[in-house]
C-alpha positions in Angstrom: 105.2 95.2 100.1 105.2 91.4 100.0 101.7 90.8 98.6 101.7 91.3 94.8 97.9 91.8 94.9 98.4 94.9 97.1 100.9 96.3 94.7 98.6 95.7 91.8 95.7 97.5 93.6 98.0 100.4 94.4 99.3 100.8 90.8 95.9 100.3 89.4 94.5 103.0 91.6 97.4 105.3 90.9 96.9 104.8 87.1 93.2 105.4 87.5 93.8 108.6 89.4 96.3 109.9 86.8 93.8 109.0 84.0 91.1 110.8 85.9 93.3 113.9 86.3 94.1 113.8 82.5 90.5 113.2 81.6 91.4 109.9 79.9 88.2 107.9 80.2 89.6 104.8 78.4 92.6 104.6 80.6 90.5 105.0 83.7 88.3 102.2 82.7 91.3 100.0 81.8 92.8 100.7 85.2 89.5 99.8 86.9 89.3 96.6 84.9 92.8 95.6 85.9 91.9 96.2 89.6 88.8 94.0 89.3 90.6 91.2 87.5 93.3 91.3 90.2 90.7 91.1 92.9 89.0 88.1 91.3 92.3 86.3 90.8 93.3 86.9 94.4 89.9 85.6 95.6 90.3 82.5 93.5 93.8 81.9 94.9 92.7 82.3 98.5 89.8 79.8 97.9 92.2 77.3 96.4 94.6 77.8 99.4 91.7 77.4 101.8 90.6 74.1 100.2 94.2 72.7 100.2 94.6 73.7 103.9 91.3 72.0 104.7 92.2 68.8 102.9 95.6 68.8 104.7 93.9 69.1 108.1 91.4 66.3 107.2 94.3 64.1 106.2 96.2 64.8 109.4 93.1 64.0 111.4 92.5 60.8 109.6 96.2 59.7 110.2 95.7 60.6 113.9 92.6 58.5 114.2 94.3 55.5 112.6 97.3 55.9 114.9 95.0 56.0 117.9 93.1 52.9 116.7 96.4 51.0 116.3 97.6 52.0 119.8 94.3 50.9 121.3 94.7 47.5 119.7 98.1 47.2 121.3 100.0 47.5 118.0 103.1 49.7 117.5 102.7 53.0 115.7 104.7 52.0 112.6 
């Protein structure tokens, strides 16, 4: 598995299942908390990646528009 978040979910679920089998309520709640924190951290990381990708696309579009404007004026690209 390449995604560390998926591994964390699996191990958290496995730990929660073992805690449930052993009737260990504290360990089960800890496992659940770890899973929730992992989900929130992954969500935050995906939002940051999405924002960076969006800024990169906007920057590329702006460069393209400037290049087109220079070409229309008869100037070279560089």
